[in-house]
VEXDREN-2710 file (C-alpha; in Angstrom, 1 decimal):
% VEXDREN-2710
k/r/px/py/pz
1/MET/0.0/0.0/0.0
2/THR/1.5/3.3/-1.0
3/GLY/1.9/6.3/1.3
4/SER/-0.5/8.2/-0.9
5/ALA/-3.2/5.5/-0.4
6/LYS/-2.7/5.7/3.4
7/GLU/-3.2/9.5/3.4
8/LYS/-6.4/9.1/1.3
9/ILE/-7.7/6.5/3.8
10/LYS/-7.0/8.9/6.7
11/SER/-8.9/11.7/4.9
12/ILE/-11.9/9.3/4.5
13/VAL/-12.2/8.0/8.1
14/GLY/-10.4/10.7/10.0
15/ILE/-7.2/10.3/12.0
16/ARG/-9.1/9.3/15.2
17/ASN/-10.4/6.2/13.3
18/TYR/-7.1/5.2/11.8
19/LEU/-4.3/2.9/13.3
20/ASP/-1.0/1.8/11.9
21/SER/1.5/1.4/14.8
22/GLU/3.4/-1.9/14.9
23/GLU/1.6/-2.8/18.1
24/ASP/-1.8/-2.3/16.5
25/LYS/-0.9/-4.2/13.4
26/ILE/0.1/-7.2/15.6
27/CYS/-3.1/-7.0/17.6
28/TYR/-5.2/-7.2/14.4
29/SER/-3.1/-9.9/12.8
30/TYR/-4.9/-12.7/14.6
31/ASP/-8.2/-14.3/15.4
32/ALA/-9.0/-17.1/17.8
33/THR/-7.2/-19.6/15.6
34/ALA/-3.7/-18.2/16.5
35/ILE/-2.9/-18.5/12.8
36/PHE/-0.4/-15.8/11.6
37/ASN/-0.4/-14.8/7.9
38/PHE/0.6/-11.1/7.4
39/LYS/0.4/-7.9/9.4
40/PRO/-2.1/-5.4/7.9
41/GLU/-0.9/-2.1/6.5
42/ALA/-3.4/-0.2/8.7
43/ILE/-6.6/-0.6/10.6
44/VAL/-9.7/1.6/10.3
45/PHE/-13.0/2.0/12.2
46/PRO/-15.5/3.5/9.6
47/GLU/-18.4/5.6/10.9
48/SER/-20.7/5.6/7.9
49/GLU/-21.8/3.6/4.9
50/GLU/-20.3/6.4/2.8
51/GLN/-16.9/6.0/4.4
52/ILE/-17.0/2.2/3.7
53/SER/-18.0/2.9/0.1
54/GLN/-15.2/5.3/-0.4
55/ILE/-12.7/2.9/1.1
56/LEU/-13.8/0.0/-1.2
57/LYS/-13.6/2.3/-4.2
58/LEU/-10.1/3.4/-3.2
59/ALA/-9.1/-0.2/-2.8
60/ASN/-10.1/-1.0/-6.3
61/GLU/-8.2/2.0/-7.6
62/GLU/-5.0/1.5/-5.5
63/LYS/-5.1/-2.3/-5.6
64/PHE/-5.0/-3.1/-1.9
65/ASN/-7.0/-5.7/-0.1
66/ILE/-9.9/-5.2/2.5
67/ILE/-10.3/-7.5/5.5
68/PRO/-13.7/-7.1/7.3
69/ARG/-13.5/-7.8/11.0
70/GLY/-15.8/-8.0/14.1
71/SER/-14.6/-9.1/17.5
72/GLY/-11.9/-11.4/16.1
73/THR/-13.4/-14.5/17.8
74/GLY/-13.5/-16.5/14.6
75/LEU/-12.1/-20.0/14.5
76/SER/-11.3/-20.4/10.8
77/GLY/-8.8/-17.6/10.0
78/GLY/-11.5/-15.6/8.2
79/SER/-10.6/-12.2/9.5
80/ILE/-6.8/-12.6/9.4
81/PRO/-5.0/-10.1/7.1
82/VAL/-3.5/-11.1/3.8
83/GLU/-0.6/-9.3/2.1
84/ASN/-1.1/-5.6/1.3
85/SER/-4.4/-5.3/3.3
86/LEU/-6.5/-2.8/5.3
87/VAL/-8.5/-4.2/8.2
88/VAL/-12.0/-2.7/8.4
89/VAL/-13.3/-3.1/12.0
90/MET/-17.1/-3.0/12.5
91/THR/-17.3/-3.3/16.3
92/ARG/-18.4/0.3/16.8
93/TRP/-21.5/-0.4/14.7
94/ASN/-23.1/-1.8/17.8
95/ASN/-26.7/-0.3/17.9
96/ILE/-29.8/-2.4/18.3
97/ILE/-31.8/-0.3/15.9
98/GLU/-35.2/-1.8/16.7
99/ILE/-36.9/-4.7/18.4
100/ASP/-40.3/-5.0/16.7
101/ASP/-42.6/-7.1/18.9
102/LYS/-45.4/-6.8/16.4
103/ASN/-43.5/-8.6/13.6
104/LEU/-41.1/-10.5/16.0
105/THR/-38.0/-9.0/14.4
106/ALA/-34.8/-7.2/15.5
107/THR/-32.9/-4.8/13.3
108/VAL/-29.3/-4.5/14.3
109/GLN/-25.9/-3.1/13.2
110/PRO/-23.2/-5.8/12.6
111/GLY/-21.2/-4.9/15.7
112/VAL/-23.9/-5.8/18.2
113/ILE/-22.7/-8.4/20.7
114/THR/-24.8/-11.6/20.3
115/GLY/-25.4/-12.0/24.1
116/ASN/-26.4/-8.4/24.4
117/LEU/-29.1/-8.9/21.8
118/GLN/-30.3/-12.0/23.6
119/ARG/-30.6/-10.2/26.9
120/GLU/-32.5/-7.3/25.4
121/THR/-35.0/-9.5/23.5
122/ALA/-35.5/-11.6/26.7
123/LYS/-36.8/-8.5/28.5
124/MET/-39.6/-8.4/26.0
125/GLY/-40.4/-12.1/26.3
126/LEU/-38.6/-12.9/23.0
127/LEU/-35.7/-15.2/22.1
128/TYR/-32.9/-14.9/19.5
129/PRO/-32.0/-18.6/19.4
130/PRO/-28.5/-18.8/17.8
131/ASP/-26.2/-19.3/20.7
132/PRO/-22.5/-19.6/19.9
133/GLY/-20.1/-20.5/22.8
134/SER/-18.6/-17.0/22.4
135/ALA/-22.0/-15.2/22.6
136/ASN/-20.8/-12.7/25.2
137/VAL/-18.0/-11.4/22.9
138/CYS/-18.8/-12.3/19.3
139/THR/-20.8/-10.0/17.0
140/ILE/-24.0/-10.6/15.0
141/GLY/-22.1/-9.5/11.8
142/GLY/-19.5/-12.2/12.4
143/ASN/-22.2/-14.7/13.1
144/VAL/-23.9/-13.9/9.8
145/ALA/-20.6/-13.9/7.9
146/ASN/-19.8/-17.4/9.2
147/ASN/-23.4/-18.8/9.6
148/ALA/-22.6/-19.5/13.3
149/GLY/-24.4/-22.2/15.2
150/GLY/-24.2/-22.9/18.9
151/LEU/-25.6/-24.8/21.8
152/ARG/-29.2/-24.5/20.7
153/GLY/-28.6/-25.5/17.1
154/LEU/-30.2/-29.0/17.4
155/LYS/-33.7/-27.6/18.0
156/TYR/-33.6/-24.1/16.7
157/GLY/-31.1/-24.2/13.8
158/VAL/-28.3/-21.8/13.0
159/THR/-27.9/-18.1/12.1
160/LYS/-29.2/-18.5/8.5
161/ASN/-32.5/-19.6/9.9
162/TYR/-33.0/-16.2/11.5
163/VAL/-31.7/-13.8/9.0
164/LEU/-34.7/-12.1/7.2
165/GLY/-32.7/-9.4/5.5
166/ALA/-29.4/-7.7/5.3
167/GLU/-27.8/-4.6/3.9
168/MET/-24.2/-4.5/2.7
169/ILE/-21.7/-2.5/0.7
170/LEU/-20.5/-4.5/-2.3
171/PRO/-16.8/-4.6/-3.4
172/ASN/-17.3/-1.9/-5.9
173/GLY/-18.6/0.4/-3.2
174/GLU/-22.3/0.2/-4.1
175/PRO/-24.9/-0.5/-1.4
176/MET/-27.2/-3.5/-1.7
177/ARG/-30.3/-4.5/0.2
178/SER/-31.7/-8.1/0.4
179/GLY/-34.9/-9.2/2.1
180/GLY/-36.8/-7.4/4.9
181/LYS/-39.3/-8.1/7.6
182/ASN/-41.4/-10.3/5.3
183/TYR/-41.4/-14.0/6.4
184/LYS/-42.1/-14.9/2.8
185/ASP/-40.1/-13.4/0.0
186/VAL/-39.1/-15.2/-3.2
187/ALA/-38.5/-12.3/-5.5
188/GLY/-35.6/-13.2/-7.6
189/TYR/-32.5/-15.1/-6.5
190/ASN/-32.1/-15.5/-2.7
191/LEU/-29.2/-13.1/-2.3
192/ARG/-29.7/-13.1/1.4
193/ASP/-28.4/-16.6/1.6
194/PHE/-25.4/-15.7/-0.5
195/ILE/-24.5/-13.1/2.2
196/VAL/-25.0/-15.6/5.1
197/GLY/-21.8/-17.7/5.3
198/SER/-19.9/-15.6/2.7
199/GLU/-17.1/-15.0/5.3
200/GLY/-16.5/-11.4/4.3
201/THR/-15.7/-12.2/0.7
202/LEU/-18.8/-10.6/-1.0
203/GLY/-19.3/-7.4/0.8
204/ILE/-19.3/-5.5/4.2
205/ILE/-22.5/-6.0/6.1
206/THR/-24.0/-2.8/7.6
207/LYS/-27.5/-3.8/8.8
208/ILE/-29.2/-7.1/9.6
209/ILE/-32.9/-7.9/10.2
210/LEU/-33.4/-11.0/12.4
211/LYS/-36.3/-13.2/13.2
212/LEU/-37.3/-13.6/16.9
213/ILE/-39.4/-16.2/18.6
214/PRO/-41.4/-16.3/21.9
215/LEU/-39.4/-17.4/24.9
216/PRO/-40.3/-21.0/25.9
217/GLN/-42.5/-21.3/28.9
218/LYS/-40.2/-23.7/30.8
219/THR/-36.7/-25.1/30.5
220/LYS/-35.0/-28.0/32.3
221/THR/-31.2/-28.6/32.3
222/MET/-29.4/-31.8/33.3
223/LEU/-26.0/-33.4/33.2
224/ALA/-25.5/-37.1/32.7
225/TYR/-22.2/-38.8/33.7
226/PHE/-20.8/-41.9/31.9
227/ASN/-17.9/-44.3/32.4
228/LYS/-17.8/-45.0/28.7
229/LEU/-17.6/-42.7/25.7
230/SER/-19.5/-45.2/23.7
231/ASP/-22.4/-45.1/26.1
232/SER/-22.8/-41.4/25.9
233/ALA/-22.8/-41.6/22.1
234/LYS/-25.4/-44.4/22.1
235/SER/-27.6/-42.2/24.4
236/VAL/-27.4/-39.3/21.9
237/ALA/-28.4/-41.7/19.1
238/GLU/-31.3/-43.1/21.1
239/ILE/-32.7/-39.7/22.2
240/ILE/-32.8/-38.6/18.5
241/SER/-34.3/-41.8/17.3
242/ALA/-37.0/-41.5/20.0
243/HIS/-38.1/-38.3/18.2
244/ILE/-37.2/-36.1/21.1
245/THR/-35.6/-32.8/20.2
246/PRO/-33.8/-31.2/23.1
247/SER/-32.8/-27.5/22.8
248/MET/-29.3/-28.6/23.8
249/LEU/-27.5/-31.9/23.6
250/GLU/-23.8/-31.3/24.3
251/PHE/-20.9/-33.7/24.7
252/LEU/-17.7/-33.4/26.9
253/ASP/-14.9/-35.9/27.2
254/ARG/-12.7/-36.6/30.2
255/THR/-9.9/-34.3/29.2
256/THR/-12.3/-31.4/28.7
257/ILE/-14.2/-32.2/31.9
258/ASN/-11.0/-31.9/34.0
259/CYS/-9.9/-28.7/32.3
260/ILE/-13.3/-27.1/32.9
261/GLU/-13.3/-28.3/36.5
262/ASP/-9.9/-26.7/37.0
263/PHE/-11.2/-23.5/35.5
264/THR/-14.8/-23.2/36.9
265/ASN/-15.1/-25.6/40.0
266/ALA/-18.5/-26.6/38.7
267/GLY/-18.5/-29.8/40.7
268/MET/-18.2/-32.2/37.8
269/PRO/-16.6/-35.7/38.6
270/ARG/-13.1/-35.9/37.3
271/ASN/-13.1/-39.7/36.9
272/CYS/-15.9/-40.1/34.4
273/GLU/-15.2/-40.6/30.7
274/ALA/-18.0/-38.4/29.3
275/ILE/-20.7/-36.0/30.2
276/LEU/-23.8/-35.0/28.3
277/LEU/-25.4/-31.5/28.9
278/ILE/-29.0/-31.7/28.0
279/GLU/-31.7/-29.0/28.0
280/VAL/-35.3/-29.3/27.0
281/ASP/-37.7/-26.4/26.7
282/GLY/-41.3/-25.6/25.6
283/ARG/-44.7/-26.0/27.3
284/ASN/-44.7/-27.2/30.9
285/SER/-46.2/-30.6/30.2
286/ILE/-44.0/-31.3/27.2
287/VAL/-40.8/-30.4/29.1
288/GLU/-41.7/-32.8/32.0
289/GLU/-42.6/-35.6/29.6
290/ASP/-39.5/-35.3/27.5
291/SER/-37.3/-35.0/30.5
292/GLU/-38.6/-38.2/31.9
293/LEU/-38.1/-40.0/28.6
294/ILE/-34.6/-38.7/28.3
295/LYS/-33.7/-39.8/31.9
296/ASN/-34.9/-43.3/31.1
297/ILE/-32.8/-43.4/28.0
298/LEU/-29.7/-42.2/29.8
299/LYS/-30.1/-44.8/32.6
300/ARG/-30.6/-47.5/30.0
301/ASN/-27.4/-46.6/28.3
302/GLY/-25.2/-46.6/31.4
303/ALA/-25.4/-43.1/32.9
304/PHE/-24.3/-43.6/36.5
305/PHE/-25.5/-40.2/37.7
306/ILE/-27.9/-37.6/36.4
307/ARG/-27.8/-34.1/37.8
308/ILE/-30.8/-31.8/37.3
309/ALA/-30.5/-28.1/37.8
310/GLU/-32.9/-27.0/40.5
311/ASN/-33.1/-23.3/39.4
312/GLU/-32.1/-20.9/36.7
313/LYS/-28.9/-19.9/38.5
314/GLU/-27.7/-23.6/38.6
315/ALA/-28.8/-24.2/35.0
316/GLU/-26.7/-21.2/33.9
317/MET/-23.7/-22.5/35.9
318/LEU/-24.0/-25.8/34.1
319/LYS/-24.2/-24.1/30.7
320/PHE/-21.3/-21.7/31.6
321/ALA/-19.1/-24.8/32.3
322/ARG/-19.9/-26.0/28.7
323/ARG/-19.3/-22.5/27.2
324/SER/-15.9/-22.4/29.0
325/ALA/-14.6/-25.6/27.3
326/PHE/-12.4/-23.8/24.8
327/SER/-11.0/-21.3/27.3
328/ALA/-10.4/-24.1/29.9
329/LEU/-8.6/-26.3/27.4
330/ALA/-6.5/-23.3/26.2
331/ARG/-5.0/-23.1/29.7
332/LYS/-3.5/-26.6/29.4
333/ARG/-0.8/-26.2/26.8
334/PRO/0.9/-23.2/25.0
335/THR/-1.1/-23.8/21.8
336/THR/-4.7/-24.9/21.4
337/ILE/-6.1/-25.8/18.0
338/LEU/-9.9/-26.1/18.0
339/GLU/-11.5/-27.6/14.9
340/ASP/-15.0/-28.3/13.7
341/ALA/-15.8/-31.7/12.2
342/THR/-19.4/-32.6/11.5
343/VAL/-21.0/-35.9/10.5
344/PRO/-24.6/-37.2/10.2
345/ARG/-25.9/-37.8/13.7
346/SER/-26.0/-41.6/13.2
347/GLU/-22.3/-41.5/12.6
348/LEU/-21.4/-39.7/15.8
349/PRO/-20.1/-42.8/17.7
350/ALA/-17.9/-43.7/14.7
351/MET/-16.5/-40.1/14.5
352/ILE/-15.7/-40.1/18.2
353/GLU/-13.8/-43.3/17.7
354/LYS/-11.9/-41.8/14.7
355/ILE/-10.8/-38.8/16.9
356/THR/-9.6/-41.2/19.6
357/GLU/-7.7/-43.1/16.9
358/ALA/-6.1/-39.9/15.6
359/ALA/-4.8/-39.0/19.1
360/ARG/-3.3/-42.5/19.5
361/LYS/-1.9/-42.8/16.0
362/PHE/-0.2/-39.4/16.0
363/ASP/0.6/-39.3/19.7
364/VAL/-1.2/-36.0/20.4
365/THR/-3.6/-34.9/23.1
366/PHE/-7.2/-34.0/22.3
367/GLY/-10.0/-32.5/24.3
368/ASN/-13.2/-33.4/22.6
369/PHE/-16.5/-31.6/23.0
370/GLY/-19.3/-30.3/20.9
371/HIS/-22.9/-30.3/19.8
372/ALA/-23.5/-34.0/19.9
373/GLY/-27.2/-33.7/19.0
374/ASP/-26.4/-32.4/15.5
375/GLY/-23.2/-34.4/14.9
376/ASN/-21.0/-31.3/15.3
377/LEU/-17.8/-32.1/17.3
378/HIS/-15.0/-29.8/18.2
379/PRO/-11.8/-31.9/18.5
380/THR/-9.3/-29.6/20.2
381/CYS/-5.6/-30.4/20.1
382/LEU/-3.4/-29.3/23.1
383/THR/0.1/-28.8/21.7
384/ASP/3.0/-26.4/21.5
385/GLU/3.7/-24.6/18.2
386/ARG/7.3/-24.0/19.3
387/ASP/8.0/-27.7/18.9
388/ASN/8.0/-28.4/15.1
389/ASN/7.6/-32.1/15.4
390/GLU/4.7/-31.8/17.8
391/ILE/2.8/-29.2/15.7
392/ASN/3.4/-31.3/12.5
393/LEU/1.9/-34.3/14.2
394/ALA/-1.1/-32.2/15.3
395/HIS/-1.6/-31.1/11.6
396/LYS/-1.4/-34.7/10.5
397/ALA/-4.0/-35.7/13.1
398/PHE/-6.4/-33.1/11.9
399/ASP/-5.9/-34.1/8.3
400/PHE/-6.8/-37.6/9.3
401/ILE/-9.9/-36.4/11.2
402/PHE/-11.2/-34.4/8.3
403/ASN/-10.6/-37.1/5.8
404/GLU/-12.5/-39.6/8.0
405/ALA/-15.4/-37.1/8.5
406/ILE/-15.8/-36.8/4.8
407/LYS/-15.7/-40.6/4.4
408/LEU/-18.6/-40.8/6.9
409/GLY/-20.7/-38.5/4.8
410/GLY/-19.7/-35.5/6.9
411/THR/-18.2/-32.1/6.3
412/ILE/-15.1/-30.1/7.2
413/THR/-17.0/-27.4/9.1
414/GLY/-20.4/-27.2/10.7
415/GLU/-20.3/-23.7/12.1
416/HIS/-16.9/-22.1/12.2
417/GLY/-16.4/-21.5/8.4
418/THR/-13.7/-22.4/6.0
419/GLY/-11.5/-19.3/6.0
420/LEU/-7.8/-20.0/5.7
421/ALA/-7.7/-22.9/8.1
422/LYS/-9.7/-25.5/6.0
423/LYS/-9.8/-24.2/2.5
424/GLN/-7.4/-27.0/1.3
425/PHE/-10.1/-29.5/2.2
426/LEU/-13.0/-27.7/0.5
427/GLU/-12.8/-29.4/-2.9
428/GLN/-12.6/-32.8/-1.4
429/ALA/-15.7/-32.0/0.7
430/VAL/-18.0/-30.4/-2.0
431/GLY/-16.4/-31.3/-5.3
432/THR/-14.7/-29.4/-8.1
433/PRO/-17.8/-28.1/-9.9
434/ALA/-19.1/-26.5/-6.6
435/VAL/-15.8/-24.8/-5.9
436/ASP/-15.7/-23.5/-9.5
437/MET/-19.2/-22.1/-9.1
438/MET/-18.2/-20.4/-5.8
439/LYS/-15.1/-18.8/-7.6
440/ASN/-17.2/-17.6/-10.5
441/ILE/-19.7/-16.0/-8.1
442/LYS/-16.9/-14.3/-6.1
443/LEU/-15.1/-12.9/-9.2
444/SER/-18.3/-11.7/-10.9
445/ILE/-19.0/-9.6/-7.8
446/ASP/-15.5/-8.7/-6.8
447/THR/-13.7/-8.3/-10.1
448/ASN/-10.4/-7.1/-8.6
449/ASN/-10.5/-9.7/-5.8
450/ILE/-9.9/-7.1/-3.1
451/LEU/-12.4/-8.3/-0.5
452/ASN/-10.9/-11.0/1.9
453/PRO/-9.0/-12.7/-0.9
454/GLY/-7.6/-16.2/-0.4
455/LYS/-10.3/-17.1/2.1
456/ILE/-12.6/-20.2/1.6
457/PHE/-10.8/-21.0/-1.7
458/SER/-7.9/-19.6/-3.7
459/THR/-8.7/-17.7/-6.9
460/THR/-5.8/-16.3/-9.0
461/PRO/-4.8/-13.3/-6.9
462/ARG/-2.7/-10.4/-8.2
463/CYS/0.1/-11.5/-5.8
464/GLU/-0.1/-15.2/-6.8
465/GLY/2.1/-17.3/-4.6
466/THR/2.0/-15.1/-1.5
467/LEU/-1.1/-16.7/0.1
468/PRO/-0.9/-19.8/2.3
469/LYS/-1.3/-23.0/0.3
470/SER/-1.5/-25.6/3.2
471/ARG/-2.4/-26.0/6.8
472/GLU/1.4/-26.2/7.6
473/GLN/2.0/-22.8/6.0
474/ILE/-0.8/-21.0/7.8
475/ARG/0.2/-22.1/11.3
476/PRO/3.1/-20.1/12.8
END
């Protein structure tokens, strides 16, 4: 990026919204993956759509890259800078514009913290269901960009199921609106669903309209303890086959349990092999009936103790322990690599076995947790990037896991996105024609490839050869 371009950027956003010290560049070089790629040339905090539009137009003229960013909690490397890039941070766009209780919608800016929206809607007896583990720090814009899931995904779905409309600035600087408050809208191509999950490659989101639902009348939260991993997996399969749909059905293995207990003192037994966190919600009678059925299934499949939260405070503590899994595991070793393998629910026991096999085969330590009810597991490798042999074994273990997930009919990511971290697996997962179509869509919208280039897949960038080509190259 030329000095002239930097001066033009400063004139667009104002010096108060512009950073380029070495310390700031380092801070904005990472997301939660700990992948390092390049330091940005500068960081900006735009205040208006007009400023975003001018920045994008300038990027096309001056041939530098734009990296949209929220809170930086992503787990795929989607907001990590590439060469010759400007990071555009949207965290100051944090207004809840409207909660419409007549149409059951919320209109928000992209920097709104997910947990803040959930707390505000709850005051009105409404629920925004998507519930990422990082809900208290991640942004709605980042959730939309990555189609985030979360603990309630089994019953309520993921972010795309709640996006009714969005506004964004396209790579050429033009504004675009898709959807609105209508629950039915099939006018033309469904551009809204192109935006959801596009990982910042098609535009910069400026406004989002979300669907809300009424809060359930009652919830019941329980933990079930198992001496065998296989028994917990069988319980999940039987709950699903019994046509019961809990709002949460989460899995934790022994390594994760002990790390969480060190971190939270939640009172979980350290000697059990697996725990299921289960929550059912809905009308009073249905909650009681489903809870009883689930308890019988758990006992039948070897649960040696079932702990039921007696009040909302205790229920929140149990859920907090699950939400703390990544943070707790990260305290164990210098480097924590959390991934996101998903398989059909019927293949969950087999996938757990494959992760165990990977740990044994490559002599690495995994903490394993995730959304067992929808087949989405988060194998988390506890390693040390300073030891080349150890980190290479970790990479090989993940390659094995993703290949096995695909063989089981699964996918390389259920909710974290592809980003930099998993793009080398994309073609194997979806096929060459699908990747080619994605590339054609990207380049038809972003003709100069300025917006988050090299994420999801590699096109033919201006600086060909400078972007990471493999997992080994994108880990420090």
